[in-house]
C-alpha positions as CSV (number, residue, x, y, z in Angstrom):
1,M,0.0,0.0,0.0
2,T,2.8,2.4,0.8
3,N,4.2,2.0,-2.7
4,E,1.0,2.8,-4.5
5,P,1.4,6.1,-6.3
6,R,-0.4,9.0,-4.7
7,T,-1.2,12.5,-6.1
8,L,0.5,15.4,-4.5
9,S,-2.1,18.0,-3.4
10,D,-1.5,21.7,-2.9
11,L,-2.6,21.9,0.7
12,P,-1.8,24.8,3.0
13,I,0.4,24.3,6.0
14,G,-1.5,23.5,9.2
15,L,-3.4,20.8,10.9
16,T,-6.9,21.8,12.0
17,T,-7.5,18.9,14.3
18,T,-7.6,19.5,18.0
19,G,-6.8,17.4,21.1
20,E,-4.2,14.6,20.7
21,R,-3.4,11.9,18.3
22,Q,-1.5,8.7,18.9
23,E,2.0,8.4,17.4
24,H,4.3,5.4,17.8
25,D,7.9,4.4,17.7
26,A,10.0,1.5,18.7
27,L,9.1,2.1,22.4
28,G,5.3,2.1,21.8
29,A,2.6,4.7,21.5
30,I,2.6,8.2,22.9
31,A,0.1,11.1,22.7
32,V,1.1,14.0,20.5
33,P,-0.7,17.4,20.1
34,A,-3.0,16.8,17.1
35,D,-2.2,20.2,15.5
36,R,1.6,19.5,15.4
37,Y,3.5,17.7,12.7
38,W,6.1,16.1,15.0
39,G,5.8,12.5,16.0
40,A,6.6,10.1,18.8
41,Q,10.3,10.6,19.2
42,T,10.0,14.4,19.3
43,Q,7.3,14.1,21.9
44,R,9.5,11.8,24.1
45,S,12.3,14.3,23.9
46,L,10.0,17.1,25.1
47,V,9.0,14.9,28.1
48,H,12.5,13.8,29.0
49,F,14.6,16.8,28.1
50,S,12.5,19.8,29.3
51,I,15.6,21.5,30.5
52,G,15.9,25.3,30.6
53,T,14.6,27.6,27.9
54,D,17.3,27.1,25.3
55,R,15.7,25.8,22.1
56,M,17.5,24.2,19.2
57,P,18.4,27.1,16.9
58,Q,16.0,27.7,14.1
59,E,19.0,28.0,11.7
60,L,19.9,24.4,12.4
61,C,16.4,23.2,12.0
62,R,16.1,25.0,8.6
63,A,19.4,23.6,7.5
64,Y,18.0,20.2,8.2
65,G,15.4,21.0,5.5
66,I,18.2,21.4,3.0
67,V,19.9,18.2,4.1
68,K,16.7,16.2,3.8
69,K,15.8,17.7,0.4
70,A,19.3,16.8,-0.9
71,A,19.0,13.3,0.4
72,A,15.6,12.9,-1.3
73,L,17.0,14.2,-4.6
74,V,19.8,11.7,-4.4
75,N,17.5,8.8,-3.5
76,L,15.1,9.8,-6.3
77,A,17.9,10.0,-8.9
78,D,19.2,6.6,-7.9
79,G,15.7,5.0,-8.0
80,R,15.4,4.3,-4.3
81,L,12.4,6.7,-3.9
82,P,9.5,6.9,-6.4
83,R,8.9,10.3,-7.9
84,W,5.5,10.8,-6.2
85,K,7.0,10.1,-2.7
86,A,10.2,12.1,-3.3
87,D,8.2,15.1,-4.5
88,A,6.2,15.1,-1.3
89,I,9.3,14.9,0.8
90,I,11.0,17.6,-1.2
91,R,8.0,19.9,-0.9
92,A,7.9,19.4,2.9
93,A,11.7,19.8,3.2
94,D,11.5,23.1,1.3
95,E,8.9,24.4,3.8
96,V,11.2,23.4,6.6
97,A,14.2,25.2,4.9
98,D,12.1,28.3,4.3
99,G,11.2,28.6,8.0
100,R,7.5,28.0,7.4
101,L,7.5,25.0,9.8
102,D,9.5,26.6,12.6
103,D,6.7,26.2,15.1
104,H,7.0,22.4,14.7
105,F,10.6,22.3,15.9
106,P,10.2,22.7,19.7
107,L,13.2,20.7,21.1
108,F,15.6,21.9,23.7
109,V,19.4,22.1,23.1
110,W,19.9,19.9,26.1
111,Q,19.2,16.5,24.5
112,T,21.2,13.5,23.3
113,G,24.7,14.6,22.2
114,S,24.3,13.2,18.7
115,G,21.3,15.3,18.0
116,T,19.2,12.2,17.3
117,Q,16.0,13.8,18.6
118,T,16.4,16.8,16.4
119,N,17.1,14.6,13.4
120,M,14.0,12.6,14.2
121,N,12.1,15.9,14.7
122,A,13.0,16.8,11.1
123,N,12.1,13.3,9.8
124,E,8.8,13.3,11.6
125,V,7.7,16.8,10.6
126,I,8.7,16.2,6.9
127,A,7.0,12.8,6.9
128,N,3.8,13.9,8.4
129,R,3.6,17.0,6.2
130,A,4.3,14.8,3.2
131,I,1.6,12.4,4.2
132,Q,-0.8,15.3,4.5
133,L,0.2,16.5,1.0
134,L,-0.4,13.0,-0.3
135,G,-3.9,12.8,1.2
136,G,-3.0,10.5,4.1
137,M,-3.4,10.8,7.9
138,P,-0.5,12.3,9.8
139,G,0.8,9.9,12.4
140,A,0.1,6.8,10.2
141,Q,3.7,6.7,9.0
142,Q,2.5,5.7,5.5
143,P,2.7,6.3,2.7
144,V,5.8,8.2,3.9
145,H,7.9,6.8,6.8
146,P,10.1,9.1,8.8
147,N,13.0,6.5,9.0
148,D,12.6,4.4,5.9
149,D,11.9,7.3,3.5
150,V,12.9,10.7,4.9
151,N,16.0,9.3,6.7
152,M,16.9,6.9,3.9
153,G,20.7,6.4,3.7
154,Q,21.3,8.6,6.7
155,S,22.0,8.5,10.4
156,S,21.7,11.2,13.0
157,N,25.4,10.8,13.4
158,D,26.2,12.1,10.0
159,T,23.2,14.3,9.2
160,F,23.4,16.4,12.4
161,P,27.0,17.5,11.8
162,T,26.1,18.1,8.1
163,A,23.2,20.4,9.2
164,M,25.6,22.1,11.7
165,H,28.0,22.9,8.9
166,V,25.2,24.1,6.5
167,A,23.7,26.3,9.2
168,T,27.0,27.7,10.3
169,L,28.2,28.6,6.8
170,R,24.9,30.3,5.9
171,A,25.0,32.3,9.1
172,V,28.6,33.4,8.5
173,D,28.0,34.3,4.8
174,E,24.6,35.9,5.2
175,R,24.9,37.6,8.5
176,L,28.3,38.0,10.0
177,S,30.6,38.6,7.0
178,P,28.5,41.4,5.5
179,E,28.3,43.2,8.9
180,L,32.0,43.0,9.4
181,D,32.6,44.3,5.9
182,A,30.2,47.2,6.5
183,L,31.7,48.1,9.9
184,A,35.2,48.1,8.4
185,G,34.1,50.2,5.5
186,V,32.6,52.9,7.7
187,I,35.8,53.0,9.8
188,E,37.9,53.2,6.7
189,E,35.8,56.1,5.5
190,R,36.4,58.0,8.8
191,S,40.1,57.1,8.6
192,A,40.3,58.8,5.2
193,R,38.3,61.8,6.4
194,W,40.5,62.4,9.4
195,S,43.9,61.5,7.8
196,D,45.3,64.9,8.4
197,V,44.1,65.4,12.0
198,V,47.2,65.1,14.3
199,K,46.6,63.7,17.7
200,I,48.7,62.4,20.6
201,G,49.4,58.7,20.7
202,R,49.1,56.7,23.9
203,T,51.0,53.6,25.0
204,H,50.8,51.9,28.4
205,L,47.9,54.4,29.0
206,Q,50.6,57.2,28.9
207,D,51.3,59.9,26.5
208,A,53.3,58.9,23.4
209,V,54.4,60.4,20.1
210,P,51.9,61.8,17.7
211,L,49.9,60.0,14.9
212,T,46.8,61.0,13.0
213,V,43.3,60.1,13.9
214,G,43.1,58.6,10.5
215,Q,46.1,56.3,11.2
216,E,44.5,55.2,14.5
217,W,41.3,54.4,12.8
218,S,43.0,52.6,9.9
219,G,44.5,50.2,12.5
220,W,41.0,49.4,13.7
221,A,39.7,48.8,10.2
222,H,42.7,46.5,9.4
223,Q,42.1,44.5,12.5
224,I,38.5,43.9,11.5
225,R,39.5,42.9,8.0
226,D,42.2,40.6,9.4
227,A,39.8,38.9,11.8
228,A,37.2,38.6,9.1
229,G,39.9,36.8,7.0
230,G,40.3,34.4,9.9
231,V,36.6,33.6,9.7
232,Q,36.9,33.0,5.9
233,A,39.9,30.7,6.5
234,A,37.8,28.7,8.9
235,R,35.1,28.2,6.2
236,G,37.2,25.5,4.5
237,G,36.6,22.9,7.2
238,V,33.0,23.8,7.5
239,L,32.5,23.1,3.8
240,E,33.4,19.4,4.4
241,L,30.2,17.4,5.1
242,A,29.9,14.2,7.2
243,A,26.8,12.9,5.3
244,G,27.5,9.5,3.9
245,G,29.4,8.3,7.0
246,T,26.1,7.1,8.7
247,A,26.7,5.7,12.2
248,V,30.4,5.4,12.7
249,G,32.0,6.6,9.4
250,T,31.8,3.4,7.4
251,G,28.7,4.4,5.5
252,L,26.7,1.3,6.5
253,N,23.2,1.4,5.0
254,A,24.1,4.2,2.7
255,P,24.5,3.3,-1.0
256,A,27.8,3.7,-2.7
257,G,28.6,7.3,-3.7
258,F,25.9,8.7,-1.4
259,G,28.3,11.0,0.4
260,P,29.7,12.8,-2.6
261,A,26.2,12.9,-4.2
262,I,24.4,14.5,-1.3
263,A,27.3,17.0,-0.8
264,A,26.9,18.0,-4.4
265,R,23.2,18.4,-4.0
266,I,23.6,20.6,-0.9
267,A,26.2,22.7,-2.8
268,E,23.7,23.1,-5.6
269,L,20.9,24.1,-3.2
270,T,22.9,26.6,-1.2
271,G,25.3,28.0,-3.8
272,A,28.2,27.2,-1.5
273,G,31.2,25.0,-2.2
274,F,30.2,22.0,0.0
275,V,32.1,18.8,-0.6
276,T,32.0,15.4,1.1
277,A,34.4,15.1,4.0
278,P,37.5,13.2,2.9
279,N,37.6,11.1,6.1
280,K,34.2,10.3,7.6
281,F,35.8,8.9,10.8
282,A,37.3,12.3,11.6
283,A,34.0,14.0,10.6
284,L,32.0,12.0,13.1
285,G,34.5,11.4,15.8
286,G,35.6,15.1,16.0
287,L,34.2,18.6,15.8
288,D,37.4,20.2,14.6
289,A,36.0,22.4,11.9
290,M,33.4,23.8,14.3
291,V,36.1,24.4,17.0
292,R,38.2,26.3,14.4
293,M,35.3,28.4,13.4
294,S,34.5,29.2,17.0
295,A,38.1,30.2,17.5
296,A,37.8,32.5,14.5
297,L,34.7,34.1,16.0
298,R,36.6,34.6,19.2
299,G,39.3,36.4,17.2
300,V,36.6,38.7,15.9
301,A,35.4,39.4,19.4
302,V,39.0,40.2,20.6
303,V,39.2,42.9,17.9
304,L,35.8,44.3,18.4
305,M,36.4,44.6,22.2
306,K,39.6,46.5,21.6
307,I,37.9,49.0,19.3
308,A,34.8,49.4,21.5
309,N,37.0,50.0,24.6
310,D,39.2,52.5,22.6
311,M,36.2,54.5,21.5
312,R,34.6,54.7,24.9
313,W,37.9,55.7,26.5
314,L,38.5,58.3,23.8
315,G,34.9,59.5,24.3
316,S,35.1,59.7,28.1
317,G,34.1,63.0,29.6
318,P,32.6,65.2,28.4
319,R,34.7,67.5,30.5
320,C,36.7,65.4,32.9
321,G,37.8,62.6,30.6
322,L,39.9,62.3,27.4
323,A,36.9,63.6,25.3
324,E,38.7,63.4,22.0
325,L,35.6,61.8,20.4
326,R,32.1,62.9,20.6
327,L,29.9,59.8,20.6
328,P,26.3,59.9,19.6
329,A,23.8,60.7,22.4
330,N,21.3,57.9,21.8
331,E,19.5,57.8,25.1
332,P,19.7,59.3,28.6
333,G,22.4,57.7,30.6
334,S,21.3,58.0,34.2
335,S,18.1,57.9,36.2
336,I,19.6,60.2,38.8
337,M,22.2,62.4,37.0
338,P,20.4,64.8,34.6
339,G,22.1,65.3,31.3
340,K,24.4,62.3,31.5
341,V,25.0,60.3,28.4
342,N,26.9,57.0,28.3
343,P,28.8,55.1,25.6
344,T,26.1,52.4,25.6
345,Q,26.8,50.9,22.2
346,C,30.4,50.4,23.2
347,E,29.3,48.7,26.4
348,A,26.9,46.5,24.6
349,L,29.6,45.4,22.2
350,V,32.0,44.6,25.0
351,M,29.4,42.4,26.7
352,I,28.8,40.6,23.4
353,C,32.5,39.9,23.0
354,T,32.6,38.7,26.6
355,Q,29.8,36.3,25.8
356,V,31.5,35.1,22.7
357,F,34.7,34.3,24.7
358,G,32.5,32.1,27.0
359,N,30.8,30.5,24.0
360,D,34.2,29.6,22.6
361,A,35.4,28.1,25.9
362,A,32.3,25.8,25.9
363,V,32.9,24.9,22.2
364,A,36.6,24.1,22.8
365,F,35.8,21.9,25.7
366,A,33.0,20.1,23.9
367,G,35.3,19.6,20.9
368,S,37.7,17.7,23.2
369,Q,35.0,15.2,24.1
370,G,35.0,13.1,21.0
371,Q,35.2,9.6,22.5
372,F,35.9,6.8,20.0
373,E,33.7,7.1,16.9
374,L,31.4,10.0,17.8
375,N,31.6,13.3,19.5
376,V,28.4,13.6,21.5
377,M,28.5,17.3,22.4
378,R,27.1,18.5,19.1
379,P,24.0,20.4,20.2
380,V,25.8,22.6,22.7
381,V,28.4,23.3,20.0
382,I,26.0,24.4,17.3
383,A,24.0,26.4,19.8
384,N,27.0,28.3,21.0
385,V,28.5,28.9,17.5
386,L,25.3,30.1,16.0
387,H,24.6,32.3,19.1
388,A,28.1,33.8,18.7
389,I,27.6,34.5,15.0
390,R,24.1,36.0,15.7
391,I,25.2,38.4,18.4
392,L,28.4,39.4,16.7
393,A,26.6,40.3,13.5
394,D,23.8,42.2,15.3
395,G,26.3,43.9,17.5
396,C,28.4,45.0,14.6
397,R,25.3,46.5,12.9
398,S,24.2,48.3,16.0
399,F,27.7,49.6,16.8
400,R,28.1,50.9,13.3
401,R,24.7,52.5,13.0
402,Y,24.4,54.1,16.4
403,S,28.0,54.8,17.4
404,V,30.6,54.8,14.6
405,E,28.5,56.5,12.0
406,G,27.6,59.4,14.4
407,T,30.9,59.8,16.0
408,E,32.6,63.2,15.6
409,L,36.0,64.7,16.7
410,N,36.6,67.2,19.4
411,R,39.3,68.9,17.5
412,E,40.0,71.5,20.1
413,R,40.6,68.9,22.8
414,I,42.8,66.9,20.4
415,R,44.9,70.0,19.5
416,H,45.2,70.9,23.3
417,Y,46.6,67.4,24.0
418,V,49.1,67.6,21.2
419,E,50.3,71.1,22.2
420,G,50.7,70.1,25.8
421,S,52.5,66.8,25.2
422,V,55.9,66.3,26.6
423,M,56.6,63.2,24.5
424,L,57.2,65.5,21.4
425,V,60.7,65.7,22.9
426,T,61.4,62.4,21.1
427,A,62.0,64.4,17.9
428,L,65.0,66.1,19.7
429,S,66.7,62.8,20.6
430,P,68.6,62.3,17.3
431,V,70.1,65.8,17.6
432,I,70.8,66.2,21.3
433,G,70.8,62.6,22.5
434,Y,68.4,60.6,24.6
435,D,69.7,61.6,28.0
436,R,69.5,65.4,27.4
437,A,66.1,65.0,25.8
438,S,64.9,63.0,28.8
439,A,66.2,65.7,31.2
440,I,64.2,68.3,29.3
441,A,61.0,66.2,29.5
442,H,61.4,65.6,33.2
443,D,62.1,69.3,33.8
444,A,58.9,70.3,31.8
445,M,56.8,67.9,33.9
446,A,58.4,68.8,37.3
447,H,57.9,72.5,36.8
448,D,54.7,72.4,34.7
449,V,56.1,74.4,31.9
450,S,55.9,73.8,28.2
451,L,58.3,71.5,26.4
452,R,59.6,74.5,24.4
453,D,60.3,76.5,27.5
454,A,62.1,73.6,29.2
455,A,64.1,72.9,26.0
456,L,65.2,76.5,25.6
457,R,66.2,77.0,29.2
458,S,68.2,73.8,29.1
459,G,70.5,75.4,26.5
460,A,70.5,72.2,24.5
461,V,68.7,73.8,21.5
462,D,67.9,77.3,20.3
463,A,64.4,78.5,19.3
464,E,65.0,78.0,15.6
465,T,66.2,74.4,16.1
466,F,63.3,73.5,18.4
467,D,60.7,74.9,16.1
468,R,62.2,73.2,13.1
469,L,62.4,69.8,14.7
470,V,59.4,69.6,17.0
471,R,56.6,69.8,14.4
472,P,53.9,67.2,15.2
473,I,52.7,67.0,11.5
474,D,56.2,65.8,10.6
475,M,56.2,63.1,13.2
476,V,53.3,61.0,11.9
477,G,54.8,59.4,8.8
478,S,53.8,59.6,5.2
479,G,50.4,57.9,5.0
480,V,47.2,56.9,6.7
481,A,48.8,53.5,7.7
482,G,52.0,55.1,9.0
483,A,55.5,55.3,7.7
């Protein structure tokens, strides 16, 4: 009966039945909400793993739609699925991938470490929706079976890491990388705009020799570009897919060539360069590609925290701080101090980066827990990696829009710092020697006089020599990026 051709109907998404229906699996029958597409194994997971509020990321569930569609296409092409059944599975998988069935993926992150319940959640939802499209009764497991048909040639052990990689790559390419590029671009524009504004440098939180504002900002932009390059480098491992390895990497129950074929289909569906993993034992037993991606995300967070902290320090004040930058006033900063405005976007970004550091620590530890043929820490890894990508991307966008793009210079304060700096004495060192230059600097600080006055009264240089040598504009090198 299950192999008798059925006609695919164009039915809208949704089950109008109320109450409960009986679904079954290898452990027997269990009641499932009648208006949900999931089945017995999903329901058991909801009962046994109702832990916290952390749900399996939607990006991962949608990626499963792509994986299941690709598998159906391969099985159809090789004659293992009849056209009518494959079409129904593909239609349902498309709806999963498009996010139209998000409400039917309720599982918590904290479940079996292989992600079996989430794989079965996808199998059950796709099967029941396909059954509905073919005029059958959801829950009957025919004419489409969640294991025999939707999961054909697959295991949770190879499909879950495959979906992890698909979800991660899409999140990087569609969310994070564009936001990093946009943030770097705005900073580069400001760098060019302020390339001729000389400011005092600071090292060890102390005054140093001059540079330009443009040079300082060019350093920030380059750091972002470099960190984004690290994310791109980590993509290579994520492009390798575990599908085809089935349970332990041997490919048992998957037909010959299934791994390369499904990887090619996923590449076709996503437009990304996915390939089959060259060693399925490594792909199942480890999480190395995800660990490297997480480390690259941590690298982005390191850079963003540096920039956010620099900006909030340079914007400190407005009268009793450095106050070189005027950050946008987005909202009142205090419930008790009228008129106070805080660097809130910088603070939010610092907190995001702090969270990403924690996410990466969890991923690194989870990655070390690949016992024998399977790493069973996959749900916590994908939850943390996708969370890191999401908040970094959103944080970059918010920081760019509401802080960087509206930041202006306090040119008078910048000029005041340059004119009052003692470290300009460095320009005298090649002429009068380090020791005499040092004595001039200490005298200027001890007696609170200008560097010029201290230099002239030392007798080491005359006024003409001092004015010729100590010119801040000549001390900053030849270009935005420095000499």
